[in-house]
N, C-alpha and C positions, 0 to 999 in steps of 0.2 A: 681862381676864380670858379663862381658856380654858376651855373646859366640864371637862377634865380636874381643873381645880380644885377644881370644885366633885362630882365624882365619885370622889376617891380614898376610898379605906377608912378614912384617917386626915387627919382636917378640920387636924390639929398638923402634919403634913405639908407640905399646901398652904399655911398659913399663915405657916410658918418657909422656905415657897421664893421667896415675896413680901418678906419680910423678910432673908434671906440667899441670893442668888439661887446656883447652883454654875453656875459656866463652862465646868469641866475633865468631863472625860468621859473613864473609862477602855477601852480594849480592849473590853472585856467589855460594857458598856452598849454602845457602837459599835457593834458586829457586832448586838446585836440590835434597835438602830435602825434600820440599814442592812437586814435581813432585814423588818423588818415594812414597810418602803418598799419594797423589790421586790416583796413579795405585794401589797400595794396597789395597785402600779404598772400592774402583770401580771394582776390579776382583776379587770377592767372586766365587771358584770353589767347594766349600762344606760348610755345617753347620760347620765344624771342620776349622775354619776360624780365624786369628789373635788370636791365644792362647799361652798368656805366662804360662813358666815351669820354675821353677827354683829348682836348684839340689845342694845336696850339697854334695859335690868333695870328705868332708873326711867322710862322715858316709856312704855314698852311697844311699842316700833317696831323694824323694823328697818333696818341702814344696810349700805350696798355694804362691802367690803373696804378699796376706795380711799376712800370717804367717811371711814373708821374714819382712816386712814393720815392724812389728812389734818387730825383734828381735836387741838387742844392736849391736851398729857398730863392735864390735869383733867378733861376732857373725855370722856377715854376709860377712866375709872373705874366708869362704870356699864355697858361695856358688856361682854357675851360672847360669846365666839367660840367656834365648832366647825365641822369639817369632816366632810361625811355622806360615807360611803363609797358607796353607792349608796342611788337610792330606786327602787324598783322598782313596775311596777302590774301587778295580776294580776285581770282581768275589771274592777272598778269600784273595786278597791281598791287603795290604797298601801300599801307595805312598805317602813318604816325597815331597809336591812340593813349591818352592821358584819360585819368580819369581825376574829378572833381566834385567835392560834396559841395551842397549849398543847401539853404533854407526856403523852402517853399514857402508854404502857406498862403492862406489867402486867394487859392487859385493861382498864384504866380510860378510861373513852367519858365526853363530856358529853351531860348529858340535860338539865340544869335551868337557867336563866339565872344567872348570877353578878348580883346586886343590882347592883354598882357599875354594870355592864355597860348593862341594864336601864334604870336611872337616866340613862344616856347616852343612849340612845335615847329616853324618852323628853323629854328636854331636848332632841335633836334635834328633836322633835314640834312645840315649842314655836317654835323658831328658824325652822324651815319653814314653820310656820304664817304667821308674823310675816312673813317673808320674799318668800314664793310664793303665800301662800293657799291652799295644799294642807294637809289636816289627813290625813295619815296615821296610822292607829287601830291598825295592827299591825307590829309588830316583828319582828326576824329575827338571832340572833345565827349567823353561821356559823363557827363553830370548827373550826381547822385543826390535825389531829393531825401536830405536827412529824415524831414517831416512825415515822408511817407514810406520810409521801412528803405530808405534806399533806391528809390522807382528810377529808373533808368529814363534819361534823353538823350541820344546819342546828336550831336551838332557835327556835320559833316561838312569840311571846305578845300578848298583847292588850297595847298600853300604857296607863299613866293618863290619866285626862281633862286636858287642858289644864289648866284652870284650876287644877286641883288640883298639877299640874307646877310652874305658876307661883307658888305659894304655897311649895311648896319651895325652887325659885329665891330666891324673897325672902329665906326662914329663912337659907340658906347663905349668901347675899352679906351679911347682915348677922352672921352668926358669923365670917367670914372677915376682915369690915371693922373690926370690934371692938377698942378697945384690949386684951382681955384676952384671954389665950391661949386658943384650945380646948385641951377634953383631950384627951389622947393616947392614940389606941386600939391598942393594943399588937394587931398582925395580923400577916399572913404578911410583911407588909415585914419586920420587925423579930424576930419570934418564932424564928429561926434554924430551923423547922421544913421543911426541904428535906435534900435529899442530899449539900448540899454545909456545911449548916447555916450557910449566909451571911445575912448581915443586908444588905438593900435599902436603906435607908435613910439618906441623910445624916448626919442629923440624931440618930441615937439617943443619944449622950451631951450633946446640950445638953436633949433631952426626959427624958431621967434625971434632969437638974438641975430640971428644970423640974417635975419631980411631977406628980399629979393625974394618973395613966395608966389607962386603962379596960381590963381584962380579966377577956374576959367568952368563955365554952366555948372557951379557947385553951389549949392543954397546951404549956407552955417543955419539950421536952427538951434538956436538959443545958443550959440556960440560965441565968445568974448575972443 
């Protein structure tokens, strides 16, 4: 498992990705991936940079990526993997930093953390503590505005307690491992509320056939 599976705004998408993996990538997605890779590779903030951590959700312990690579497939089913952008130290405090690009424009500026990104850093806190014995209680999302030459806006916040996040991890793992397909959450991935009216989820048709889609606080502009 990857941390991105657990923090997706729609767990049904994560569930489908396990059942029906997509190996093809169109040019637009490839461009986004390459752009993100370049930004991360050339924006090192500390010596503790781009560190991959592997966490055994069942036994509450850490493994190195090499140890996980050598495991049997069934043994890897309880391993959660994530790569931390940067770990910074300010005084005696450790801060988990993750960089996120977005399109500003029209005066729009990020001022609060996206919930999925906040959860991502909280999960990294668990993985970091298990792997290195370091407890980082503060998170920072460094938002980079693509419309303004990657002008940065840091959003800093306290992270959830480790034990609370461990419980969330267990609940998410149970949901994604269950035989029953989780509810679909209609969100920015599929609501078409963007300048191009584009749907970013490859599983929209399957999701509609499945039914049980949750629509909350979402206006479907022109969508059928």
